[in-house]
N, C-alpha and C positions, 0 to 999 in steps of 0.2 A: 581753205579760206585763210587769207593773210591778215593777221591781227597784230602786226608788229607795232603800229602806231598806238593802238589801244593798250597794248601791253606796256609800252613806254610811258604813256600817260598814267596808267594805273600804278606803275612803279613809283612815279613822281608823287602821286596823290598819297600812296600808302607809305612812302619813305623807305622802300626796299629796293633791291636790285631786280632787274628785268627777269632774271632766271627764277625768282621766287614768286612771280605772278602766275596764278592758276586761273584759267578761264573754263567755266563749266561747258562741256561740249553741247549740252542741250540749249544753251543760251547764245551760241556762236553767232546766229543771225542777228540777234538783238544787239550784241556787243559790236558787231561790224558796223552798225548804224550809229554808234556812239562816236561823236567827234569832238566833244568838249569835255573838260574836266568835270563839269557838273553832271554830264551824262554818266561818266565813269563812276562818280561818287554814288549816284543813284543805283547803279549796277552792283557796287560794292555792298551797299545796304541791303539789296535784294539777295545777295549771296551768289550772284553770277560770277563775280570776280572775287577771288580769295588769295590770301598770302600762304604760301607753302612754308612749312616749318623748317628752321635751319637744320642742316645736317650736321650733327655733332660727331665727336670721335667716341667710339664705343669703348667702355671701360672693361668689357668682358675679359680681354686678354690680360689686362692689368690685375684684375681680381684673381684670375687663375694663377698668375705669377706670384701674387701676394700669398695665396693659399699654400702654394708649394714652398715658399720661403718659410712660412709658419711651421711647416712639417720638417724644415731643416734641409730641404733640397736646394739646389742651385748655389751651393756653397763650396764646391770642390776646388781643387787647385787651379783649374782653368779660369775660375771666376776671380781669383785673388789678384790684387795688384799691390805692389809695394814689397817690402823686404820680408824675409823669412820671419823676422821678429815682429812683424806688423800684427799678426793674429794673436800671438801670445808673446809678451815682452820677455826679455832675457831674465829679468828679475822674477817674473811670474813662473817661468820654466824652472828656474833654480829652486824656488820655494816648493814647487811640485815634486822636485827631486829630493831635496834635503830633509823635508819634514818627515816623510816615511822612514828615511834612513835613521834619523835621530830617534824616532819613535821605536824602531826596531832595536836600536842599541840600548835604549832605556829599558825595554822589555827584557832583553837578554841579561842586562845587569841586575834588574830587580828579581828575576827568576834565579839568579846566581849561576847562570851558564857561562858568564865571563866575569873576570875580576874587575875591580875598579880601575886598576892600572891599564888593563887591556881596553876597557871601555874608553878611557881618556885618549889612548893612542888611536883607537879606531875613530873616535869622535873628531879628532884633529885631522885624520886622513880624509874623513867624509867632508869636512869643511874645506879641505884642499882639493876636492873634486876627484878623489881617488876611486870612487865607486859609481858605477852607472845607475844601479838600482839596488833594492834590498836583496834580490837573488844573488847579485854579484858580491854583495857584502857577505852573505852566508857562505858562498863558495870560498871567499878569501879566508874567512874564519876557519873553515874546514881544512883547507889546503895548508894553512900555517899552524894548525893544531892549537888554536888559541882558546878553544872551548874547554871549560873545566870538566874533567871526567867525573 
């Protein structure tokens, strides 16, 4: 049964698009006889003609993605944009390097394993970016026999 006219009228009455008009299959004969907007309004009140709900965009994928990000996933090198220093700034990286070096030097000096003079020399070397990390500092001390016996 062709109900295009009725669908169009119903869409106008309900203020929605034609694709959102639903006609109950049990009332098709009754709907086909409706030719005025008043007839359509009556059928809407009876429930023979209804509005379909809008189809929205599912948030399921977005929620899944968000949960993964909370776990720390999806943050690999392929995801990153921008410079090498965008993730951790040069200053931040330097602080992460120099603080353990200075802490180690202070510990060695306080324990009496290096003299104050050697401490100062190594401190300035560390400041000048001579050591990669604390392990490198220790090997330098050992190789150059700077430790007090």
